[in-house]
C-alpha positions as semicolon CSV with decimal commas, in nm:
position;residue;x (nm);y (nm);z (nm)
1;M;0,459;3,170;1,788
2;N;0,667;3,218;2,102
3;Q;1,019;3,083;2,153
4;K;0,903;2,796;2,377
5;N;0,652;2,672;2,115
6;I;0,915;2,692;1,843
7;F;1,156;2,488;2,058
8;V;0,889;2,221;2,128
9;L;0,802;2,205;1,757
10;L;1,169;2,163;1,664
11;I;1,210;1,882;1,919
12;L;0,901;1,701;1,783
13;I;1,010;1,732;1,422
14;S;1,367;1,633;1,508
15;S;1,235;1,322;1,683
16;L;1,033;1,235;1,375
17;V;1,327;1,285;1,140
18;L;1,575;1,096;1,355
19;L;1,367;0,829;1,527
20;G;1,039;0,791;1,338
21;C;1,157;0,543;1,076
22;T;0,976;0,217;1,137
23;Q;1,063;-0,137;1,042
24;P;0,871;-0,295;0,755
25;N;0,510;-0,382;0,827
26;T;0,468;-0,755;0,877
27;S;0,094;-0,772;0,945
28;P;-0,118;-0,969;0,698
29;N;-0,354;-0,671;0,660
30;V;-0,153;-0,447;0,431
31;F;-0,370;-0,133;0,456
32;T;-0,613;-0,048;0,733
33;K;-0,952;0,089;0,630
34;V;-1,114;0,365;0,835
35;D;-1,464;0,511;0,839
36;G;-1,534;0,853;0,701
37;A;-1,543;1,042;0,377
38;I;-1,272;1,025;0,114
39;C;-1,053;1,335;0,140
40;K;-1,042;1,518;-0,191
41;E;-0,882;1,808;-0,367
42;N;-1,047;1,934;-0,687
43;N;-1,294;1,646;-0,644
44;K;-1,011;1,388;-0,672
45;P;-0,892;1,155;-0,392
46;I;-0,571;1,270;-0,223
47;I;-0,297;1,009;-0,200
48;R;-0,005;1,078;0,037
49;M;0,326;0,939;0,148
50;F;0,517;1,084;0,445
51;S;0,889;1,016;0,478
52;T;1,225;1,158;0,584
53;T;1,558;1,191;0,410
54;T;1,722;0,965;0,671
55;C;1,479;0,670;0,662
56;P;1,617;0,370;0,466
57;H;1,269;0,213;0,443
58;C;1,138;0,536;0,288
59;K;1,423;0,543;0,038
60;W;1,352;0,181;-0,057
61;V;0,980;0,229;-0,135
62;G;0,964;0,600;-0,225
63;P;1,047;0,578;-0,596
64;T;0,791;0,298;-0,643
65;F;0,519;0,497;-0,465
66;D;0,611;0,806;-0,667
67;S;0,592;0,626;-1,003
68;V;0,252;0,475;-0,924
69;V;0,090;0,797;-0,805
70;E;0,249;1,007;-1,082
71;K;0,077;0,783;-1,339
72;Y;-0,265;0,825;-1,176
73;A;-0,211;1,199;-1,126
74;S;-0,107;1,248;-1,490
75;E;-0,432;1,076;-1,591
76;G;-0,624;1,329;-1,378
77;K;-0,761;1,063;-1,141
78;I;-0,594;1,164;-0,813
79;V;-0,399;1,435;-0,637
80;A;-0,074;1,304;-0,491
81;Y;0,184;1,423;-0,239
82;H;0,506;1,273;-0,112
83;W;0,599;1,488;0,187
84;E;0,957;1,445;0,303
85;W;1,118;1,602;0,611
86;G;1,491;1,652;0,644
87;F;1,770;1,883;0,759
88;D;1,941;2,135;0,535
89;D;2,318;2,197;0,538
90;K;2,278;2,441;0,830
91;G;2,083;2,190;1,040
92;A;1,744;2,355;0,988
93;I;1,442;2,131;0,935
94;F;1,272;2,147;0,597
95;G;0,979;1,983;0,426
96;D;0,935;1,917;0,058
97;D;0,685;1,754;-0,175
98;K;0,903;1,512;-0,373
99;L;0,647;1,507;-0,655
100;T;0,702;1,871;-0,753
101;A;0,999;2,043;-0,911
102;A;0,966;2,333;-0,667
103;F;1,117;2,319;-0,320
104;E;0,837;2,395;-0,074
105;G;1,061;2,436;0,232
106;T;0,790;2,322;0,470
107;V;0,509;2,072;0,502
108;P;0,178;2,262;0,533
109;S;0,014;2,240;0,875
110;S;-0,295;2,080;0,716
111;E;-0,074;1,799;0,582
112;E;0,103;1,759;0,918
113;A;-0,242;1,720;1,076
114;I;-0,321;1,433;0,835
115;F;0,012;1,271;0,919
116;N;-0,056;1,302;1,293
117;Q;-0,407;1,162;1,251
118;F;-0,289;0,845;1,079
119;S;0,058;0,797;1,226
120;K;-0,011;0,827;1,598
121;K;0,350;0,747;1,692
122;S;0,501;0,961;1,411
123;E;0,629;0,652;1,232
124;I;0,734;0,650;0,871
125;P;0,700;0,566;0,595
126;A;0,332;0,647;0,633
127;F;0,085;0,613;0,347
128;V;-0,261;0,774;0,355
129;I;-0,479;0,678;0,061
130;G;-0,783;0,903;0,028
131;C;-0,809;0,923;0,410
132;K;-0,988;0,584;0,383
133;Y;-0,684;0,356;0,400
134;Y;-0,349;0,393;0,569
135;R;-0,036;0,193;0,630
136;I;0,273;0,248;0,840
137;G;0,587;0,080;0,709
138;N;0,653;-0,134;0,404
139;Q;0,475;-0,462;0,352
140;F;0,715;-0,634;0,113
141;E;1,057;-0,494;0,199
142;K;1,178;-0,808;0,377
143;Q;1,122;-0,999;0,052
144;N;1,278;-0,708;-0,145
145;D;0,965;-0,717;-0,363
146;L;0,896;-0,373;-0,509
147;N;0,661;-0,531;-0,764
148;A;0,438;-0,648;-0,481
149;E;0,453;-0,297;-0,327
150;R;0,358;-0,149;-0,664
151;A;0,066;-0,392;-0,701
152;E;-0,056;-0,310;-0,350
153;F;-0,047;0,066;-0,417
154;V;-0,240;0,013;-0,742
155;R;-0,494;-0,213;-0,569
156;I;-0,567;0,031;-0,289
157;I;-0,580;0,338;-0,517
158;E;-0,825;0,153;-0,744
159;E;-1,034;0,072;-0,437
160;V;-1,053;0,440;-0,342
161;L;-1,138;0,537;-0,699
162;K;-1,429;0,289;-0,697
163;E;-1,556;0,436;-0,369
164;N;-1,522;0,790;-0,501
């Protein structure tokens, strides 16, 4: 990769990290359904959240998302990722899957492609459930209702499991 491409990539990722955080979703349709096959890994639907370390909306909903998907993953029903971008202490951009103990250091390009497919304006938090449903922003943050967020994650994951 040449120096110009690296610079452009750094600008794009910096914009995402600094400006991509979106206000809570206020539309009545919580998740949007799309046509196409369910994306799978090891024959299990892949459930994703994309966030940054600087997004307050991501921090609000992240632990709830993580607890829901960790339960389903531990039961062997899904594969789950919570990709988070941030800056290290030297100002370098990193990516990490919050659901693993290991520090990945980067978000794989295949995962960035999924993010770009579903979050056209690079807004976060972004949720991609089996590549069949997606949502940008939090639905119930204005009401400070994490129980409703939890119920919505469960509902949509169960929907994907039925379709699988």
